[in-house]
N, C-alpha and C positions, 0 to 999 in steps of 0.2 A: 503494500500500499505506499503511493505517495501523493503527492499533493495532486499530481494530473489525475491519476485514478480514482478522485472521489467524485460520484456520478450525481447528476441532476441538478447540480448548482453552479451551473458555468457564470454567471455574473458575477458571485462571490470568489470563485475561484481564479478567473481571469485578471481580478483586481489584485489578488496577492502574487501571481505570478508576474504581472506587469509591474509590482515593487519592488519585488526579488530582482527580476531585469535590470531596472534603473536603479538599483541600490537605495531605493528610497524607503525601505522598511521601517516603519516606526516603531517607538519604543515598546507602544502598548495596544494591543486591539481588544475590541469586545465584538466577539459573535454572536448574533442575536439571532433568534428565531425559534421553531418548535422542538421539543426533543426527538431525538432521533431521526434526522435528517442530514446528517454528515458533518456537525460542526465539530465533534472531538476527531473525527477521521481529518479533518481539515486542520485541525491545530497540530496534529501528529505529525501531517505532511509538510507543513510548514517548520514544525522544528526540525524535522528530517532535513530540509532545502538549507536551513542555516546554518547546520551543523556537519552536513556529510562532507567527508575527504574527498570520495571519489568523483559525486558531480554538484560541487557548491553550486548555491542559489538554485536548485534543483531537486536534490535528493534522488540517490539511486534505488532505494528500498532495499538493497540487498546485502551491504555491507554490515558489518559488525554495529558501527554505530546505529544504523537505520532500524536495524532490526532489534536494537535493544531499547532504542526509542518505542517504537511499537508495542514493545513489552513492559514499558515503563521501568525500565531498569538501566537509563544513562545517567552517569553521574553528573552531567550539565542540566538535563533537562528533569524539571521537579512537576510532577503532577498532585494537584491538591484536590481534594474534593468532601463533603461533610461524611462523619464515621459513618452512617447508616448505607451510604451509598457503598463505603469502602467493603462493609461488611456483606452487603450485595452481591458484590462481585467478586468476594472470597478473596479480597486483598485484606482480608484484616481477621484475626479470629474475634471471640468474645472474650480472649483473654487478654487480649491488646489492648481493650478499651475498658473502660470503668463505670458500671452502672448501662443504662439504656443508650445506646448507639445514638448521636445526636444527629436531627436532620438538616443544622445550622453549622455553618463554618465558622468555627470559636476563634478569638481573637488569639488564642494559644496558637493556633495553626498557622494563621496569616505569619505572626512574629517568627515562627520557626522556620517558614519558607522564606521570609525576607533575611533571616540568617544565612542561609544556604545560599540566597542568589547574592550575597555581598561577597562570597569569596571567589577566588579565581577559579575559572574553568578546569578542571581537571584534564580532560582530552580535548576541546574544542575551545576556540575565542571567545564563542559565545554562547551565554547562557540562554537557558528559554525555562519560562515558567506557567503552566496550565493550568487554570482555575475552572475545574468543573462545577456547573450549579452555582457561578460567581454571585447569583441573587441572591442565594442562600446565606451569606456573609451575616452576621448579625449586626448590627449599629458598630459596636466595639471594632469587631472585625473590621468593616467598611474605612472607620476613621486610620485606623493602623495601618492598612493598603494604600489610604490616600495620600500618605505622607510620602509613601515611594513612588506613585506615580508623578506628586511633585518634584522630587530630585530621584531621577531612575537610576540605578547602576549603570557604568559604562557595558557597553556590549552586552544588554540584557535585552529580549524582548519578553515580553508580559502578555498571554493570551485569556481574556475571561471568556467562560461560554454561558451564554444567560438564556433560557428561554421566556423570562419573565424581566427584561433589563430596566423597566421604568422602577423595579425594587430598589436598583443601585442608586448610590447619592448621584444628583444631576453633575455635581464635581466630579465624580469619577468617570460618566459617561462622557463629559466633554472632555478629558484628558486621554481618552479613547480614541483610535480610528476605527470607525464601526464598519463593519460587514455583515450585511443581512442575508440569510438563509431563509428560503421559502420552503412551505410544505413540497413533498415531493409529488410528483403525478401518480395519480391511480395505477395507471399504465405501468408506471416503470416499478413499484412497490410489487403490484401484482404478477409481475414477472419474476420478480425476487423470490416470491413466496411460492411461487410453483416451481423454481428450480432448488430453492434452499429448503421447503419443508416439503415438497411432493405434495401441493395441494392442487385438487382441479382447478379449472378456469374460473370457474361460477363462484366457489367459495374463496378462492383467491382475490378476487375483485371485489367481494361482501368485506373480508377482513380488510383489507387495502383501504377500503371506504371508510371502516371503521374504527380505522388506526388516523385516519386523519391528515394522511401524508406522511406519515412518522413511520420510516421504514424499522426506526427499532421498536417502536411499540408493536406494529405489523408482526415482527418476529418473534416477540414474547407474547402474542396474544394466545390466551388458553382458547384451544378448539372448544373444549366443552363447553364455555361458556359462550363461544359463538351457536354452537347448536342450541343451547337452552336459550337463544335470544327471544324465541316466540313464548316463551312461559315470563321472561320478564315482561314485553311489551302486550301481551293477552293479559296478564293481572292487572299492570299499569291501567290499562283501559276499561278495564271492569271495576275500578274504584269510583264511586259516588260520593256526595257531600252527605254528610248526615250519616256515614258508616265509619263512626272512628275503629272499631273493633279490625274492621278487614284493613283498614289503612295502618293500623298497628303493625297487623299480622304481616302485613306486605314490607313494611320497614324492618321489621324483625328478620325476615327471612333474607332480604337482600341488603341489610346492615351488618348481617354476621361477621364481617369483615370488611377492614378497608381497602382491599383487594376486589371482593365483592361488589360492595359499593358503587366504587372506582367503574367495575365494567357495565356493571345495571346502568347507572348515568349515563355511560359513552352509548349503552344501545339506545337508550330513550333518546338521547341526544340526535342522533343517527336517523332514529324512528319518527321524532317531531320534523326533521329535514324534510323527508318523505313525505308524510302527511302534507305540507306545505306546498310541496310540487304536486304531489297528487291535486289537490287544491288550484292549483295553478293550469292545470291540464297535461303537466308532464309526465309522459307513459312511463320513462327507464326509471325506475327507481332502487335504492339498492337492497333493499328486503323485497325482492323479486316474487317472492312465494307469498308474500303479504299483500297483495296489492289490493284484493276486494277489501280486508278491513282500513287498509289507508285510503281508502274513496269511501267507507263509510264513515270514520272519524272526521275526514276533511269535509264530507256533508255537513255534520253538524256542530262543527267547532269553527267558530270566528277566527278571522286570519290574526286579530289583536290578540287571541287567547293564545294561539299558537306561537306568536313572539314571544307574550309572557311566559310560557310553559319554557322555551329554548333558553330564556337568560335564566330563569331559575335553576333549572338543571344544571347549568355551567357555574352558576353562582353556587351551587351546592358543591358540586365537584370539587371546584377552588376551594372552598373552606374545608374540605376533607383532606385534601391533598397538600395544601398549602401551610393551613394553620392546624395541621396535626387533630382535628375536630372528631368528636365520637360518631362514627358512621351511623347507626342507628338513631339517633337522637336528631342528625342533621336531615335524614330523609323523612324523621317524621315531621320536624319542621316545613321541610319544604312541603308535604302533602298536606298538612294543615293551611298554608299559605294559598297553594295550587288550587285546593277544592273547597275550603270554607273561607276563601278571601279573607284570611287574618294572621 
């Protein structure tokens, strides 16, 4: 994997390659865009291009330095992320982290990173630091990082990866060169799913649409949850105002875990999009096997209600994911607001 082999992001990659060719590499970059669309691969590719002894300003992808960067084992390329993400990737055991792994990037981590990049490079003239989920830096960590952006070490490139860049301090954003990564095309994601997960074309397309243009999310998608989407949708559409018992049971079922709640909300967001398309007369829906129900719901649901439903689904998912909120409680609140109007 090199910078040139990152697919689906031609504008971002062209901008980085142009900076490398002209020698105008910025001291700090902010790679902004959805999860799983190639930001981290591009950061690794840029680090290779900046340090590769075989193909300077390009990266060969095969030398010892490039392969160690890809594995996160190069002494002059630091990779920083929240402890929870390190555990999820198998990069740290529970014994390495005291207490529950934090979803935030703490100030102690930033201080350790800054100490490492202040030292002279061991193998390469240039040092690189990649901060995954940079938007998860807590306020103290952001303030500590800001000082380094204001007075960056010589021959060092900092790369921040953020799916929610607005959570970063304006002063951090203003000191970084911004590179935007958009959602990947459904066709590209579906093609990769057919190749890597051996899915049939229809299932691959549905999974690609559900993943919202994120290859990473699509590859990690639970196929059992994909198969059970009908249960999520039909159960949701059967809920009526004035039936608190049914609402609580639905919230209990799909709020049993954070992962289950996120999947259910993603399914319903896509379903609400399908209903809106059906209302507009569009025949090609993501849930192709549920067109009759989509038409029925579209007939009895006003367009403003669909917009409100979609906004509430996305707000609930963001609260669960970003604020670490209790999934069952958030689903209950969502249903009360949606069905009872309060």
